[in-house]
C-alpha positions, -999 to +999 in steps of 0.1 A: +429+279+023+410+262+054+419+285+080+409+312+054+374+296+050+367+289+092+381+329+098+356+340+073+326+317+087+338+330+125+333+362+111+301+357+095+284+340+131+293+369+148+280+396+122+247+379+125+247+385+162+256+421+158+228+426+131+204+407+150+208+419+185+190+452+196+212+482+217+200+495+248+211+526+258+197+531+292+227+533+316+260+553+317+288+524+312+327+518+310+328+541+277+345+510+262+311+491+266+300+517+237+261+514+241+259+477+250+252+470+286+283+455+303+292+444+336+296+475+364+328+479+382+351+504+406+385+511+398+399+507+429+441+515+417+456+527+380+487+509+379+512+522+347+506+492+327+473+476+344+443+483+368+425+466+394+386+466+391+363+454+418+334+442+396+300+437+411+282+402+412+275+390+372+255+368+358+267+349+327+254+321+302+281+294+290+294+269+268+323+247+267+352+257+241+371+232+223+405+253+212+421+243+177+437+266+156+420+273+128+389+285+151+362+258+145+358+260+184+353+294+182+322+293+160+307+265+175+307+280+208+297+313+197+267+296+177+256+278+209+255+312+230+241+334+204+212+308+199+201+312+237+201+351+231+184+347+206+154+329+216+164+296+219+159+289+259+127+278+279+107+308+278+121+319+240+131+352+254+154+374+231+179+392+244+199+426+236+235+421+228+259+428+258+299+431+263+323+415+269+326+378+252+348+363+282+366+333+271+385+311+300+419+300+293+433+274+319+470+277+323+477+250+352+457+214+350+442+204+375+426+227+393+419+249+358+397+231+340+390+233+307+383+266+287+347+278+281+333+306+266+303+330+281+280+364+275+272+381+301+234+386+310+218+421+305+211+438+340+176+443+324+165+397+326+157+395+362+158+359+359+178+347+332+159+316+311+167+281+313+190+270+285+174+245+263+206+235+246+226+211+271+260+225+263+245+257+275+245+266+312+242+296+336+268+308+358+267+336+386+300+349+395+304+370+432+321+398+431+357+404+427+389+419+425+404+420+390+438+428+376+428+438+342+453+450+309+441+466+280+454+463+243+444+476+208+444+458+173+422+429+160+435+401+186+438+362+182+447+342+206+486+343+202+483+383+208+459+370+242+484+350+256+514+376+251+494+401+269+485+374+295+520+368+297+531+401+303+505+411+329+512+381+351+551+388+351+541+428+359+522+412+387+549+393+398+573+419+396+554+440+418+544+409+444+507+412+438+489+379+448+469+364+420+453+334+405+479+317+383+462+287+374+437+308+343+431+340+326+402+356+312+403+371+277+376+398+271+366+413+236+343+442+232+341+445+195+324+435+165+342+413+141+336+443+117+350+470+134+383+472+124+400+502+140+400+519+178+394+480+191+393+473+228+404+437+240+415+429+277+428+401+297+422+394+333+434+374+361+417+366+396+429+388+427+437+366+454+414+369+483+440+384+507+440+414+483+404+415+473+409+457+485+435+477+486+416+502+503+381+495+524+365+532+512+351+528+483+339+560+481+374+571+471+373+546+440+357+553+408+327+539+399+309+533+366+272+532+374 
C-alpha cells in the first residue's frame, strides 16, 4: 500500500509538470522528442542493438537523488527541479518543459559519486537563472560521444539497470571503450503516456573513441 501511494504521488507530480509547461515546436529535433526541446546530436554509427551519438555541449539543472525502493527520492528530486523551471529561481523565469529527464546512476565508488537527476535547459534560455534552492545547481556538459540503447515500455529502476547491463556487455564484447563507473538513464515521456514510450540508457565513450570518423558531414544530424 505504501509503495502504491508513493507511485501515485510520483505520477501526480509528473502530471503537474506536463500540464503546467508550454510546448515549444520551433526546432526540428529527434522524432522521439515530440514537440519538446531536447539536446541535439549527430548519429555517428548505428549498431545492431545500440548507436553511437555525438552530442553538442548541453546545459542542465541538477539536484541530488536519494535512491530508495518505493520512489520517494524520485518524487523529491523531481519536485525540486520542477519548481526551478516553474519560476523558483533568481529571475522568477518560467521555462518550457524539455526532454529527456536524465538520472545519473553510479556503479562504482569512488569515483562515481552519488545519484543525481537533471532537466535539460531549453535552447531558448541563453543564460539560465541562478537556482534559489540550495539543493539545485546548474551544470554544463561538454560535447561528448555517447553509446545509447533504446527500449520501450513503462520503465522502472530494474528495467533501466537490466538494459544498462545488456549495453555494457555488448560494448565489452565488441571491444568498445566506455566509462563503466556510471550510466545515465533518459526518459522522454509523461507518466500518462502508456503507449509508444521511449527510454534510453547511456554510457560515455572513452576519449580515444570519441570519433569513429572525422568527417561529420557523413553523419546524420538532428537540428
